[in-house]
N, C-alpha and C positions, 0 to 999 in steps of 0.2 A: 167499281163493285160488282161483282155477280150479283143475279139472283137468287133470293132461296131456294126457287126449283132448281135452277143450274147450280147451284152450289152443292146442292143436297142427292145429285142424282145417283142413279145406280150404279158402283163403279162393277165394270165386269173386265173380271177376269178367268184369261181363259190358259189353260194347258196345251200343249199340239203335243201331238202323239206322246204324251205323260213325258217330257224333256224338263219340265218347267219343276221337277223339283228341290224346294230347297234343305238347305243342311238339317232342318228337324224336323223333315217331313218325312212319316209314315207311311202314308197311303199307297197303295197298289193299284189304284185305279188306274186303268190310260185312257179313258173315257175325259173329252172337253169339257167343261164343266162354267157354269154361272152363277156368282157369288153375288147377289145385289146386300147392297149395304142393309145391316139390320136395321128396324125401322126406326129402335129406342134409340139407334146414335143418329137419326136425326137431328135436329137444332140440339146441340149437346152443348152441357153446361158442367161446368165442376157440381159435384153433388154438395150439400149444402153439410152434412157428415164427414167431409175431407178438413174442414177447420176443427175438427175437433177430434183429430188421429192421435193415438200416445196413449199410452199410460201415465200416468202422475209417478212422475218421484219425487225422493226426497235430494233432487240433487248430486252433484258432484261433490265427494270430501273435501273440507277445507281446504284452500291451497291448491287443488286441483281442478282442471280443465273436462270439459264435457269430454269423452273420447268416444268419436262418432266413425264408423265404416259405408266403405258403400265397396257399390261392383262396378259399373260399367261407366268409361268416362263421363257421359251426357248427366247421368245420375249423382255423378263425384262436384261437376262442376257446378250443378242445383242446389245440391246440399252444403256446399262448400259456402255458395255464394248467399245461403240465408244463414250458415252458419257464420259471417264473418270473421271474427279475431276474435269471438266468446268461447271456440272450441275447438277441438283439432281432429281433422277432418281424412281420412287415409281411405284410399281409392286402393283396392287389393285386385283388380282383374288389370291385366297391362292395357293401356291402347294397343289396337290393329288386331287384338285378340281374338278368337270365335268365342263369345259368353255364351254360346249354348253346349258347346263341348268342353271349356277349359277344365280343366281339372287344378284349384287352387295348391298351393306348394304348401309344405308345413308351417313355413313363415305366416301366412294366413291364418291359419289356424291361430297361432298367438298374437294375433294382432285381435281378433275376436276374443282372445281369453282378457282384454284388457277394454271392450268395447261398451261404453251403456246403452249407443243404440245402432241396429245397423239398417239401414237403406239401401232394400234389397229393390231391382223393380216385378220383378212377381211374376203370372202369366205363363210361369213354366220356363225363362230366359235362362235361368242364373242356376239349374235348381243343383247342382254341386256343390257349389259355391254356398247356397243358401242351407244345405243339409249340415254343411260344415259350421257353417255360424251358430245354428242352433243347436249346435253337440257341447257347441266349443263358449258360449256367452254367457255371463258372469249371472247367477239367479235374478242377480236386481236387475240384466240388459232385457233387450225387446228390440226387436226384429220387423221392420214396419214394410212391408210392399206395398211399394207407391202404386202399382199398374191395377193390385186388389181394390185400392180405394178409390181407383180413380173412375173406372168405369163399371159395369154392372156388367151378371154374366148374359146380358140378352143385347149387351153391349157389343161383345164381346164376337170379332169377326174369323174366321174359319175359311181359310182358302185352297186353291193347290199344295203351296207348300205348310199350311198344317189347315190340316183336316180334321174336319170335326171325329170321324172315326178315332183320330190317334188321341182326341182329348186336350189337346195343346193348343189356344189360338193363339194368331199373330201377336207377338206383346209388341212391337215396336209403338208405343204409344208416345214417345220423342219426340216421334218424326211428325207430328202433330202441333201446332203449338199448343193451342187450349188444355191439352191434357199436359204438354208437359210446364204449363201455369199451374194446373190443378196440383203437380210433383212438389212446386214452390209453398203452396199454399199448405201440404199434408207435411212437406217439412218444419214448416213454421208452425205448426200447432206439437209438431210430435217433439220438437225439440225443445218449443216452450215448456213442457209438460216434464220431459228430462231437467230440466236445467229450471227451473220458475225462476230463482232470482235475473234471469236475465230474458224472461217471456216475451218480456216488452220488444227488447231487440229483435228477437229472432223473428217476430210477428210483424214488425216494421220490414226487415229487411225482406221478409215473403212478399211482403205488396209490393213494397217500389223493385222484385223481381217480377212479379205476373205484370205489370204493368207495366215494363218493359218486353215480356214475352206476349203478351196481347197489342202493342205497338207494332210488334215484327209480323204478325198474324195481319194485320190492319193493310201494313207494307204488302207484305204477297198479296194479299185479297186486289190489289193496285197491281201488281205485276202481270201477278196470272189475268186479268183481265187483258192484256197488251198480248198473250199467247194465243193464237186461233183456236179457239174451240176445238177443232179436230187436231189440231194439233198437242194438245193435252192428253199425254200418252206416254208411258212408263215402261220401258222391259229397261230389266235394272239386271244386276249380279247377282244381287238378295232380294229377296220379298221383308224390306223395312218401309214400305211408303204406305202399307194401305190403308190406314188412318189417316195420314194425311189425304189420299186421294178420296177418301167416304169426307173429308169435310171440305176439300176446294171443289170437287165435284170433277177431280180428271180422273185417269183409268188405267189401270194397269194392265196390261197387256202380258207381259209374264217377266219373269227373271227364273236365270239360269243354272243357281248355283245349284249342285244336286249333292244328296244323303251321302255321297261316300267322297265327294271331293274328285270326282274324276267326271273327264268333258262328257257331256251327251254324245251320242250315236252316229253317224255320219246320216243318216235317215232323221235323226233326231233334228242336228241343224238344218238338214235340208228345209224339214218342215216349221222352221223357228224362222227362215230367211225366207219361207214364200207367207207365213204370216206379216213380217216388216215389210214387205214388200206390197200388200192388199190394206196394210193399217196405215203407209203413207206417212208414219211420222219420219220428223227430219234429223233424228238421233237416237241414240241407245248408250245406256250408261254404265258401265264399269266401274269397279271401285278399285280408288288409289292402293288400299291394301292387298288386294288380294287381283291380281292381274289377269285376265280370263283372254284365251287365243281361240275363244268360242265366239266371244263376242268381238271380238279382232277380223275372226274370216267372216261373223255377219255384216258387221258395218263395210268390208271390202265385197263382198257378191252384191248386196244390196245399192251399194255405193251412195249408205247414209254412215251420219257422222258416226264414228266411237270416240264417245266423249269416255275418259278413264280415274275420272279425278271428283265422281260424288266419294262420300263416306255418310258410314252409316253409324259411328260411334268413335271414330280416331278425329280428335279435335284437332286442326289446325295449327299450323306454327309448335314454338315451341311452350312448354309452362314458364308463368309470367308475362307472355307476348297477348297484346291486348285480346287477339283475335283466338288464343288457347279457352275458349268458352262454348260451354250450350247454344249462346247466341254467336259465336265465331262460325261454329259447327253448321247452324240454320242458315246464318246467312250467304255461308258458299255452298252449300249447299243449292238453298233457292236461287244465287246470281247465278249457278251454273245451270240447269234446268233451264229459266226461263233465256239465259240468252241462246243457247243451245237449242231451244223448241221455236226460237222467230221470234221473241219478245222483249219487252225492253226493260233490266232492270237495274235502271240508273236510282231508282229511290232503295231500293234493296243495298246496294251499294255505300249507298250514304247512310246505311244505319249504322250509330254507334253499339259498337260490341265490347265497351270495356267495362268492367265493374260496375256496379251497381252502386258497391257497398263502398266508399270514398277508406277504409281504414283496413279493406281485406289487403292480404299479402300475398295474394293470387293464386292459382291455379296450387291444390296439393302436390307437394313434391311425389 
């Protein structure tokens, strides 16, 4: 277990010569910058109000089940675990799709017209989808932005990919287990209020899922301690691990996905190569969904291992597989990080990713 001081050490995020601008980045500045962890994030705990989110509704019409829509796959998985067999959950953003830029199809609007509750991440992650939901949900429906209820404005992280000037904080809270556990609590509250007849069922499921995520958090704490402190650094394809790094005391040294989806210039790549050599990291990480020739080149030039199997929101396996879940996603990423950076992931490999709700039929189709 890392010390409290080490665990919440400031996260240094460096943009080398402006190369590291992520998909949603809007900053034109080319100056490297340092982004300390917001003081309000230290010793993060799910806020008490998270257990009282949602609006009280009369529940689904007699004979009908609660209809729930969700956005990205990790959220769909979390909500489906909490909903169990008492509600229908429909994920509307396909896995492996860039949720920042995804433009919903007309069929998504039809799904929203029947939704009692729509769960979105919020924090500007999926604005076009959220806008479509707000225009199409029934008058009795509601939109629950999980991220907005999980952290306060003072806890939001802005960095080279999500500059404060752009007004959009880094939205990837679910890669930090304590925040994902808070998502489960919020989902349980909102579903309980929308379907009072099954309130106890939803809150019980949320409690069970939170306990499993808390266990995953503890397992990663132990695994992280097996990685040399100097190696707890991430250069990734997409800037999805800021809150993860803040929680575990790791350092994000960059992300290469640029706003136009084009590769950085040769000069910028040279700057990244110099940075990787200076940081002496054992590995750099790419996405299994979006292959990166740039990261492969950086790995080759520096002699550093390029690992292209990290996932942001694309669940492992297929629907129905035990690992096709939020828990499976994070276990896969954590094992990849720890093993690639010289640590021991044995405890993480043994972590059970099976459904926490025995009667759940599996991830929504």
